[in-house]
C-alpha positions as CSV (number, residue, x, y, z in Angstrom):
1,X,83.5,115.4,105.6
2,X,85.5,114.9,102.9
3,X,84.2,115.3,99.5
4,X,85.2,114.6,95.3
5,X,88.0,112.6,93.9
6,X,89.9,112.4,97.5
7,X,86.8,110.8,98.9
8,X,86.2,108.1,96.0
9,X,89.6,106.8,96.6
10,X,89.2,106.6,100.5
11,X,85.9,104.6,99.7
12,X,87.6,102.6,97.1
13,X,90.3,101.5,99.9
14,X,87.7,100.9,102.6
15,X,85.7,98.8,99.7
16,X,89.1,96.8,99.5
17,X,89.8,96.3,103.2
18,X,85.9,94.7,103.3
19,X,86.5,92.8,100.3
20,X,89.8,91.4,102.1
21,X,88.2,90.4,105.1
22,X,85.3,88.8,103.1
23,X,87.8,86.8,101.1
24,X,89.9,85.7,103.7
25,X,86.9,84.4,105.6
26,X,86.3,82.3,102.8
27,X,89.5,80.9,102.1
28,X,90.0,80.4,106.0
29,X,86.7,78.1,105.6
30,X,88.2,76.2,102.8
31,X,91.5,75.4,104.6
32,X,89.8,74.5,107.7
33,X,87.5,71.9,106.1
34,X,89.8,70.6,103.2
35,X,93.0,70.8,105.2
36,X,94.2,66.9,105.2
37,X,93.2,66.9,101.5
38,X,96.3,69.3,100.6
39,X,98.2,66.1,101.8
40,X,97.1,64.0,98.9
41,X,97.9,66.7,96.1
42,X,100.9,66.6,93.9
43,X,103.6,68.5,95.0
44,X,104.2,71.4,92.4
45,X,100.2,71.7,91.9
46,X,100.0,72.0,95.6
47,X,102.2,74.5,95.7
48,X,100.5,76.5,93.2
49,X,97.0,76.0,95.1
50,X,98.8,76.9,98.3
51,X,100.1,80.7,96.6
52,X,96.8,81.2,95.2
53,X,95.1,80.7,98.5
54,X,97.3,83.2,100.3
55,X,97.1,85.5,97.6
56,X,93.5,85.5,96.8
57,X,92.2,87.8,99.6
58,X,94.6,90.4,97.9
59,X,93.4,89.9,94.2
60,X,89.9,90.0,95.1
61,X,90.3,93.0,97.2
62,X,91.9,94.8,94.0
63,X,89.6,93.3,91.7
64,X,86.5,94.3,93.5
65,X,87.4,97.5,94.7
66,X,88.6,98.3,91.0
67,X,85.0,97.3,89.8
68,X,83.1,99.5,92.3
69,X,85.8,102.6,91.1
70,X,84.8,101.7,87.3
71,X,81.2,101.5,87.8
72,X,80.8,105.1,89.5
73,X,83.2,106.8,87.4
74,X,80.9,105.4,84.5
75,X,77.9,106.6,85.6
76,X,75.6,104.2,84.7
77,X,72.9,103.7,87.7
78,X,70.7,101.5,85.9
79,X,72.9,98.8,85.2
80,X,72.4,95.6,86.7
81,X,75.8,95.4,88.4
82,X,74.8,98.8,90.2
83,X,71.7,97.0,92.0
84,X,73.4,93.9,92.1
85,X,76.6,95.4,94.4
86,X,76.4,98.7,95.4
87,X,78.3,101.4,97.8
88,X,76.2,104.2,99.0
89,X,77.9,108.0,98.6
90,X,81.3,107.2,96.8
91,X,81.9,110.8,96.5
92,X,81.6,111.6,100.0
93,X,83.6,110.2,103.0
94,X,82.7,110.9,106.7
95,X,86.3,111.2,108.5
96,X,85.0,110.2,112.0
97,X,83.3,106.8,110.9
98,X,83.9,103.1,110.7
99,X,85.1,103.4,107.5
100,X,88.1,105.3,109.1
101,X,88.5,102.8,111.9
102,X,88.4,100.2,109.1
103,X,91.2,101.7,107.1
104,X,93.3,102.5,110.4
105,X,93.1,99.3,111.5
106,X,94.3,97.9,108.0
107,X,97.0,100.3,107.5
108,X,98.4,99.3,111.3
109,X,98.3,95.3,110.6
110,X,100.1,95.5,107.3
111,X,102.5,97.9,108.9
112,X,103.1,95.6,111.8
113,X,103.7,92.5,109.7
114,X,105.7,94.2,106.9
115,X,107.7,95.7,110.4
116,X,108.1,92.0,111.9
117,X,109.0,89.8,108.9
118,X,111.9,93.1,107.7
119,X,113.1,92.8,111.2
120,X,113.3,88.9,111.4
121,X,115.2,89.3,108.1
122,X,117.9,91.6,109.1
123,X,118.5,89.7,112.4
124,X,118.8,86.4,110.0
125,X,121.0,88.2,107.9
126,X,123.2,89.3,111.0
127,X,123.0,85.7,112.1
128,X,124.5,84.4,108.8
129,X,127.2,86.9,109.1
130,X,128.1,85.4,112.2
131,X,128.1,82.2,111.0
132,X,130.0,83.2,107.8
133,X,133.1,83.4,110.4
134,X,132.8,79.7,110.7
135,X,132.5,78.8,107.1
136,X,134.7,77.4,104.0
137,X,133.9,76.9,100.7
138,X,134.3,73.2,99.7
139,X,132.4,73.3,96.4
140,X,130.5,75.7,94.6
141,X,127.4,77.2,96.3
142,X,128.1,74.9,99.3
143,X,130.0,76.1,102.9
144,X,131.2,73.9,105.9
145,X,130.5,75.6,109.3
146,X,133.0,74.3,111.7
147,X,130.2,73.3,114.5
148,X,129.5,70.5,116.5
149,X,125.8,70.6,115.6
150,X,124.6,68.2,112.9
151,X,122.8,70.6,110.6
152,X,122.5,71.4,106.8
153,X,120.3,74.5,105.7
154,X,120.0,76.8,102.4
155,X,119.6,80.4,103.1
156,X,119.7,83.7,100.6
157,X,117.7,85.0,98.2
158,X,119.4,86.8,95.5
159,X,122.9,84.9,96.5
160,X,122.0,81.4,97.3
161,X,124.3,79.4,99.7
162,X,124.1,76.0,100.9
163,X,125.8,75.1,104.4
164,X,126.7,72.3,106.2
165,X,128.0,71.4,109.7
166,X,131.4,69.7,110.2
167,X,129.0,67.9,112.8
168,X,126.8,66.6,110.2
169,X,129.9,65.8,107.9
170,X,131.4,63.5,110.3
171,X,128.1,61.6,111.3
172,X,127.1,61.1,107.9
173,X,128.4,58.8,104.7
174,X,129.5,60.0,101.9
175,X,126.1,58.6,100.0
176,X,124.3,60.1,102.9
177,X,125.8,63.6,102.2
178,X,125.4,63.2,98.4
179,X,121.6,63.3,99.7
180,X,122.0,66.2,101.8
181,X,123.8,68.4,99.7
182,X,121.5,67.6,96.5
183,X,118.3,68.3,98.7
184,X,120.1,71.7,99.5
185,X,121.0,72.5,96.4
186,X,117.7,71.6,94.6
187,X,116.4,74.1,97.7
188,X,118.9,76.7,96.0
189,X,117.9,76.4,92.7
190,X,114.0,76.5,93.4
191,X,114.9,79.6,95.4
192,X,113.3,78.4,98.2
193,X,114.2,80.5,101.1
194,X,113.2,83.8,99.2
195,X,109.9,82.0,98.4
196,X,109.3,80.9,102.1
197,X,110.0,84.3,103.5
198,X,107.3,85.7,101.1
199,X,104.9,83.0,101.7
200,X,104.9,83.7,105.4
201,X,104.4,87.2,104.7
202,X,101.1,86.6,103.0
203,X,100.2,83.8,105.4
204,X,100.4,86.4,108.3
205,X,97.1,87.9,107.4
206,X,95.0,84.8,108.4
207,X,94.4,83.9,111.9
208,X,97.5,82.4,113.9
209,X,96.4,78.9,113.6
210,X,95.6,78.9,109.8
211,X,98.9,80.8,108.8
212,X,100.9,77.5,111.0
213,X,98.7,75.0,108.8
214,X,99.6,76.8,105.2
215,X,103.1,77.3,106.3
216,X,103.3,73.7,107.2
217,X,101.8,72.5,104.0
218,X,104.3,74.9,101.9
219,X,107.2,73.9,103.7
220,X,106.4,69.9,103.4
221,X,105.7,70.9,99.4
222,X,109.0,72.4,99.4
223,X,110.9,69.9,100.9
224,X,109.0,66.7,98.9
225,X,110.1,68.7,95.9
226,X,113.9,68.9,97.2
227,X,113.5,65.1,98.0
228,X,112.4,64.6,94.1
229,X,115.3,66.5,92.7
230,X,117.7,64.3,94.6
231,X,116.0,60.8,93.5
232,X,116.6,62.2,89.9
233,X,120.4,61.8,90.7
234,X,121.9,58.3,89.8
235,X,122.2,55.7,92.2
236,X,120.4,57.3,94.9
237,X,117.1,55.5,95.8
238,X,113.9,56.8,97.6
239,X,114.7,54.1,100.6
240,X,118.2,55.6,100.6
241,X,116.8,59.4,101.3
242,X,114.1,58.4,103.7
243,X,116.7,56.5,105.6
244,X,118.9,59.6,105.8
245,X,116.0,61.7,107.0
246,X,115.4,59.6,110.0
247,X,119.2,59.6,110.7
248,X,119.5,63.3,110.3
249,X,116.2,63.9,112.4
250,X,117.7,61.8,115.1
251,X,121.0,63.7,115.1
252,X,119.6,67.0,115.5
253,X,116.4,65.9,117.5
254,X,117.7,67.7,120.7
255,X,119.5,70.7,118.8
256,X,118.0,74.1,118.4
257,X,118.1,75.3,114.6
258,X,121.0,77.7,113.8
259,X,119.0,80.1,112.1
260,X,115.5,81.0,111.5
261,X,112.8,78.3,110.1
262,X,111.0,81.0,108.0
263,X,114.2,82.3,106.1
264,X,116.1,78.7,105.1
265,X,115.0,75.7,103.9
266,X,116.3,73.0,106.3
267,X,117.2,69.2,105.9
268,X,115.9,67.4,108.9
269,X,112.9,67.1,111.0
270,X,110.7,69.2,109.2
271,X,107.3,67.4,108.3
272,X,109.2,64.2,108.7
273,X,106.7,61.5,108.7
274,X,104.9,62.9,105.7
275,X,108.3,63.1,103.6
276,X,109.1,59.8,104.7
277,X,105.3,58.1,103.8
278,X,105.9,59.9,100.4
279,X,109.2,58.5,99.6
280,X,108.3,55.0,100.8
281,X,105.4,54.9,98.2
282,X,102.6,54.9,101.0
283,X,101.3,58.2,100.3
284,X,99.6,58.6,96.9
285,X,99.1,61.8,95.7
286,X,96.8,63.0,93.0
287,X,96.3,65.9,90.5
288,X,94.4,68.7,91.4
289,X,91.1,69.6,90.1
290,X,91.8,72.5,87.9
291,X,88.1,73.2,87.0
292,X,86.9,72.7,91.1
293,X,89.7,75.4,91.8
294,X,88.3,77.6,89.2
295,X,84.8,77.5,90.5
296,X,86.2,78.1,94.0
297,X,87.9,81.5,92.7
298,X,85.1,82.4,90.8
299,X,82.6,81.8,93.9
300,X,84.7,84.2,96.2
301,X,84.6,86.8,93.9
302,X,81.0,86.5,93.6
303,X,80.6,86.2,97.2
304,X,82.7,89.3,97.8
305,X,81.0,91.3,95.3
306,X,77.4,90.9,96.8
307,X,78.2,90.9,100.5
308,X,80.1,94.2,100.1
309,X,76.1,96.0,100.1
310,X,75.3,94.3,102.9
311,X,78.3,94.6,105.2
312,X,78.4,98.2,104.4
313,X,74.3,98.5,105.6
314,X,75.0,95.9,108.6
315,X,77.7,98.6,109.7
316,X,76.0,101.3,109.3
317,X,73.0,100.1,111.5
318,X,75.5,99.5,114.1
319,X,77.6,102.8,113.6
320,X,76.3,106.0,113.0
321,X,78.7,108.2,110.6
């Protein structure tokens, strides 16, 4: 049995883990129900919403656990909030209990995800080092890879580089190359490789099927934003961009990707259908309802805060500690 300040901190971490689970469940239900509605949102607000969704469980966990820590340290047992949201014996922590199992599983889960993502990053860096032997700079920030595959992508976190293969250059016209390179430069300007990797880390803490949906929605939003950047260039029409997309998708459909998709922004077959519909004006995008978004966030915070005591009682009914 642990008592005192250490016990308070351990209980606070246990509250954070339970809160994360509750908030994660709420976000998962929301994404499952409204999955297709994301496709109709404007691009930049949609990216913001997706970042909010993967960050909400972490933010709510910190907020709620900090709240419990503050209420306990304030020594105000008669306040309404103590009755509304309560955690028994905050200053006592049983080592051999479901609390410890919860914390251990949470730490193992975080360690597993971080280890896997960092390992993927290191592997990707080695792949790029190998590819650099085939590369020559053809303009600032743009490198040609002497490879037969038709491929173009952007990679790098602090120093971004755009790559295009000789196979792609040989198979496309000058105007098509302007579309492809303009798209990749937009990814570099937006720092999309780094953002894509960080997003994949936060999304990894959801169920695998939901993780795949969230990553697909973010990929689509990033690709549409890069397509929009190309359209801002002179003499490039949305029809031209759509036609180039279809051509490139056909060229590299049978090819294996040169680098890991979680760490690069790739011009090609990613979410092709939605991008083409968007470019041809067949996909009408609407602004995000900010009020509903705020209400959703508040509801998750309130639900997480109010459910802590119930979850605690439930777990203590199942396990004895």
